[in-house]
C-alpha positions in Angstrom: -19.1 81.8 -91.3 -17.5 80.4 -94.3 -16.2 77.6 -92.3 -19.9 76.5 -91.7 -21.2 76.8 -95.4 -22.6 73.5 -96.3 -22.5 71.6 -93.0 -25.9 72.6 -91.8 -28.0 69.5 -91.5 -31.7 69.3 -90.4 -32.8 66.7 -87.7 -35.8 65.4 -86.1 -37.1 67.0 -82.7 -34.8 65.9 -80.0 -31.9 64.7 -82.5 -30.1 68.0 -83.0 -28.8 70.7 -80.8 -31.9 72.8 -79.9 -33.1 72.7 -76.4 -36.8 71.5 -77.4 -37.8 71.0 -73.8 -37.1 74.6 -73.1 -38.7 75.8 -76.3 -41.9 73.7 -75.9 -42.2 74.7 -72.2 -41.9 78.5 -73.2 -44.4 78.1 -76.1 -46.9 76.4 -73.8 -46.6 78.9 -71.0 -47.0 81.6 -73.6 -50.2 79.9 -74.6 -49.5 78.3 -77.7 -52.1 75.9 -78.7 -50.3 74.2 -81.7 -46.6 73.4 -82.4 -45.8 72.2 -85.8 -42.9 69.8 -86.7 -41.0 70.9 -90.0 -37.9 69.3 -91.4 -36.4 70.7 -94.6 -34.4 67.6 -95.6 -34.9 64.0 -94.6 -31.5 62.7 -96.0 -33.1 59.6 -97.7 -35.6 58.8 -95.0 -39.3 59.2 -95.5 -41.1 62.1 -93.9 -43.1 59.4 -91.8 -39.9 58.0 -90.5 -38.8 61.2 -89.5 -42.1 62.1 -87.8 -42.1 58.9 -85.9 -38.6 59.7 -84.6 -39.7 63.3 -83.6 -42.9 61.8 -81.9 -41.0 59.2 -80.0 -38.4 62.0 -78.9 -41.3 64.0 -77.6 -42.6 61.4 -75.7 -39.3 60.8 -74.1 -39.2 64.4 -73.1 -42.5 64.0 -71.3 -45.0 65.4 -73.8 -46.8 62.2 -74.7 -49.9 63.6 -73.4 -50.0 66.4 -75.9 -50.9 63.8 -78.8 
């Protein structure tokens, strides 16, 4: 694990390595009513820029009707 210290980066929904399609589909099939977006670090961008990117990626994944 020492080799990975300090390289963790946070990303907008759909920009990182998490399978958000599978995560969201499972959450919805489990009855989730709300899914929240949280990003610990924006690396110089505004939170609103990051939210806009996440929203656009969610639309491209086919979840535009959830807004």
